[in-house]
C-alpha positions in Angstrom: 25.1 12.1 38.4 21.2 11.0 38.4 18.1 13.5 39.6 15.8 12.1 42.3 13.2 12.7 40.7 14.0 10.6 37.6 14.3 8.0 40.0 11.0 8.1 41.4 9.3 8.3 38.5 11.0 5.0 37.1 9.5 3.4 40.0 6.0 5.0 40.0 5.8 3.9 36.4 7.2 0.9 37.3 4.8 -0.2 39.6 1.5 1.2 37.4 2.5 -1.0 34.3 3.0 -3.8 36.8 -0.7 -3.2 38.1 -2.4 -3.3 34.7 -0.8 -6.7 33.5 -3.3 -9.5 33.5 -3.4 -12.5 35.0 -4.8 -15.5 33.5 -3.7 -18.3 36.1 -5.8 -19.9 38.7 -5.1 -17.3 40.9 -6.9 -14.3 38.7 -10.4 -12.7 40.1 -13.0 -14.0 37.8 -15.5 -10.9 37.5 -19.2 -12.4 37.3 -21.8 -11.2 35.5 -24.2 -8.5 36.8 -27.6 -9.7 37.9 -30.6 -8.0 37.8 -33.7 -6.9 35.9 -33.8 -5.5 32.2 -37.1 -4.9 30.9 -39.6 -2.7 28.7 -42.4 -0.5 29.8 -44.9 -0.6 27.3 -48.5 1.8 27.5 -52.1 0.9 25.4 -52.4 3.0 22.6 -56.0 4.0 22.8 -55.6 5.1 19.0 -55.1 1.2 18.4 -59.3 0.9 19.1 -59.9 3.0 15.6 -56.8 2.5 13.5 -55.6 -1.2 11.9 -53.0 -2.9 14.3 -49.7 -3.9 11.8 -46.8 -5.6 13.8 -43.9 -3.8 15.0 -40.8 -4.5 16.2 -40.2 -3.9 19.8 -36.5 -2.5 20.9 -33.7 -4.7 22.3 -35.0 -8.1 21.0 -38.1 -8.1 23.0 -39.9 -9.0 19.9 -43.2 -7.5 18.0 -46.4 -6.3 19.2 -49.5 -5.9 17.2 -52.0 -5.3 19.9 -51.9 -1.5 20.6 -48.7 -1.5 23.0 -45.9 1.2 22.6 -42.9 1.7 24.3 -43.1 4.5 26.8 -40.8 6.0 29.4 -41.1 5.4 32.6 -40.2 5.1 36.4 -39.7 1.5 37.5 -40.0 0.5 40.7 -38.6 -2.7 42.5 -39.5 -4.5 45.9 -38.6 -7.6 47.5 -41.3 -10.0 47.7 -39.7 -12.6 50.3 -38.2 -12.5 54.2 -38.0 -10.3 56.6 -38.0 -7.0 54.3 -41.2 -7.8 52.0 -42.6 -4.8 50.6 -39.7 -3.0 50.5 -39.0 -0.4 47.5 -35.2 -1.5 47.0 -34.8 0.4 43.7 -35.8 2.2 40.6 -35.0 3.1 37.1 -36.4 5.6 35.0 -36.9 3.7 31.5 -35.7 5.6 28.5 -37.6 6.7 25.2 -38.1 3.3 24.0 -39.1 2.1 27.6 -36.1 0.1 28.2 -35.1 0.0 31.9 -32.4 -2.3 33.7 -32.0 -2.6 37.8 -29.1 -4.2 39.2 -29.9 -6.3 42.0 -28.7 -9.5 44.2 -30.7 -12.3 43.6 -33.6 -13.1 44.7 -37.3 -12.5 44.3 -38.7 -9.5 43.2 -41.8 -6.9 42.4 -41.6 -4.7 39.1 -43.9 -2.2 38.7 -45.3 1.5 37.8 -46.4 3.7 40.0 -50.0 5.2 38.1 -51.3 7.3 40.6 -52.3 5.7 44.2 -51.8 2.1 42.9 -49.4 0.2 41.0 -49.6 -1.2 37.8 -48.2 -3.6 35.3 -47.0 -5.7 38.2 -44.7 -8.5 37.2 -43.0 -10.6 39.7 -39.3 -11.6 38.9 -36.8 -14.2 40.2 -33.3 -12.9 39.6 -30.6 -15.3 39.5 -26.4 -15.0 40.4 -25.1 -13.5 36.9 -28.1 -13.4 35.0 -30.8 -10.6 33.8 -34.3 -11.6 34.5 -36.6 -10.0 31.3 -39.6 -8.7 32.0 -42.7 -6.5 30.3 -44.6 -4.3 31.9 -47.8 -2.9 30.5 -49.6 -0.1 31.5 -53.2 0.4 30.8 
């Protein structure tokens, strides 16, 4: 004689197992790559005016800098550029200690900036395309 709990457990296991299988046929749902802004925040190192400048690599493939710019953590804000909601802040992200930030966004035109006192600084306008990350470098004074 079977215990009632065993049948329920077997049925539940079959349902869970079948939901874990993947489908590769034409009806399989494809997930698209995220779109948004991927960038770095750099700040002018005022000591560079008196020290010799040597090229140094920036993190995550953002190239090199030999002009006195150093990565810095800062809060990046993003505004919509066009349409009826132009000027609206739609997102913000904190750059890490290497200055790297990522903001997921729908495709469109945006302004990314850091608030420096009462004024925005390091402002760049970018176009975000479907499934792509627009790369941007924000340079702060």
